[in-house]
C-alpha positions in Angstrom: -14.4 -1.0 5.9 -12.0 -3.6 7.2 -11.0 -3.4 10.8 -7.5 -3.9 12.2 -7.1 -6.7 14.7 -4.2 -7.3 17.0 -1.5 -9.1 15.1 1.6 -10.8 16.4 4.5 -11.7 14.1 6.5 -14.7 15.3 8.8 -17.4 14.0 6.9 -20.2 12.4 7.2 -23.7 13.9 6.6 -27.2 12.6 3.2 -27.1 14.3 2.2 -24.3 11.9 2.3 -26.6 8.9 -1.4 -27.5 8.6 -2.3 -23.7 8.4 0.7 -22.8 6.3 0.1 -25.5 3.6 -3.1 -24.0 2.1 -1.3 -20.6 1.8 1.7 -22.1 0.0 -0.7 -23.9 -2.4 -2.5 -20.6 -3.0 0.9 -18.9 -3.8 1.8 -21.7 -6.1 4.0 -24.7 -5.3 6.0 -27.1 -7.5 5.1 -30.7 -8.2 5.1 -33.3 -5.6 3.1 -34.3 -2.6 2.6 -32.1 0.4 5.0 -34.2 2.4 8.0 -33.1 0.2 7.0 -29.5 0.8 6.6 -30.1 4.5 10.1 -31.7 4.7 11.6 -28.6 3.0 9.7 -26.3 5.4 11.1 -28.2 8.4 14.7 -28.0 6.9 14.4 -24.3 6.3 13.1 -23.7 9.9 16.4 -25.1 11.1 18.5 -23.0 8.7 19.7 -19.7 10.3 19.9 -18.1 6.9 16.1 -18.2 6.6 13.4 -16.2 8.4 10.1 -17.9 8.3 7.6 -15.7 10.0 3.9 -15.9 10.6 1.3 -13.2 11.3 -1.0 -14.5 14.0 -4.3 -13.0 15.1 -7.2 -14.2 17.3 -8.1 -17.0 14.9 -4.6 -18.3 14.2 -2.1 -18.0 11.3 -3.3 -15.4 8.8 -0.1 -14.9 6.7 3.5 -15.7 6.4 6.8 -14.3 5.1 9.9 -16.2 3.9 13.2 -14.4 3.6 16.7 -15.6 2.9 20.1 -14.1 3.9 22.3 -14.6 0.9 25.4 -14.3 3.1 28.6 -12.3 2.5 29.7 -11.5 -1.0 32.9 -13.1 -2.2 34.6 -9.7 -3.1 32.8 -7.2 -0.8 32.0 -9.2 2.2 29.0 -7.7 4.1 29.2 -4.3 2.3 26.5 -5.3 -0.1 25.0 -8.3 1.7 21.4 -8.9 0.6 18.4 -10.5 2.1 15.8 -11.7 -0.4 12.1 -11.6 0.5 10.9 -14.7 -1.3 7.2 -14.7 -0.1 4.9 -12.4 1.7 1.4 -13.8 1.8 -1.8 -12.8 3.7 -4.9 -14.9 3.5 -7.6 -13.1 1.4 -9.9 -12.9 4.4 -7.2 -11.1 6.4 -6.0 -8.6 3.8 -6.3 -4.9 4.6 -6.0 -5.4 8.4 -2.3 -4.8 8.9 -0.9 -8.4 8.6 1.2 -7.6 5.5 2.5 -4.4 6.9 3.5 -6.2 10.2 5.2 -9.1 8.3 7.2 -6.7 6.1 8.3 -4.7 9.2 9.4 -7.9 10.9 11.3 -9.1 7.8 12.9 -5.6 7.6 14.0 -5.8 11.2 15.4 -9.3 10.8 17.3 -8.2 7.6 18.7 -5.1 9.2 20.5 -7.1 11.8 22.4 -9.0 9.1 22.5 -7.3 5.7 22.8 -4.0 3.9 19.9 -4.6 1.5 16.5 -6.1 1.4 15.1 -6.9 -2.0 12.2 -8.6 -3.7 10.1 -8.7 -6.8 6.3 -8.2 -6.8 3.7 -8.7 -9.5 2.9 -5.3 -11.0 -0.8 -5.6 -10.5 -1.3 -8.2 -7.7 1.4 -7.2 -5.2 3.3 -4.1 -6.2 0.5 -1.7 -5.2 0.7 -2.9 -1.6 4.4 -2.1 -1.4 3.9 1.2 -3.1 1.3 2.2 -0.5 4.0 1.6 2.1 6.3 4.0 0.2 8.5 1.6 -1.7 9.2 2.0 -5.4 9.9 -0.8 -7.8 12.4 -0.6 -10.6 12.1 -2.4 -13.9 13.7 -5.8 -14.1 14.1 -8.4 -16.9 10.6 -9.7 -16.1 8.6 -6.6 -16.9 5.6 -7.7 -14.9 7.7 -8.0 -11.7 9.4 -4.8 -10.6 12.3 -5.1 -8.2 12.1 -3.4 -4.9 15.3 -2.6 -3.0 15.6 -1.2 0.4 19.0 0.1 1.6 19.1 -0.8 5.3 22.2 1.2 5.9 25.7 0.1 6.8 26.0 -2.8 9.3 
């Protein structure tokens, strides 16, 4: 049985790059050298529409989440404003210890302060069971192996 360790979720910083890069590679990154990805990471850190959060335990960064506020809708303003969870990743050696749950809670809190909905897609076999254990339910989407999860955060 895996044990839970104290986990702190905090905003990532540029100094987190060396520990973040292997996680990004494991999730899958596009072509190009690491430096291009590092530059993009640094730009997104400075962009207030993005939340880049890290789960930190006794031995450092164990996971991360990346979420984007899509901003107000042209016709409905903030009534249907959506935050998209792009990534939630926990290192394999840290899974089952609460880091994913803590990251999702932190993203949800960040999103609730700015949007009506939090949404994401998750691979049916690799990731959706995690979200389902937390009580979320995915709906079919055009990519059948990636159900869409949508959380109504309530009116702003």
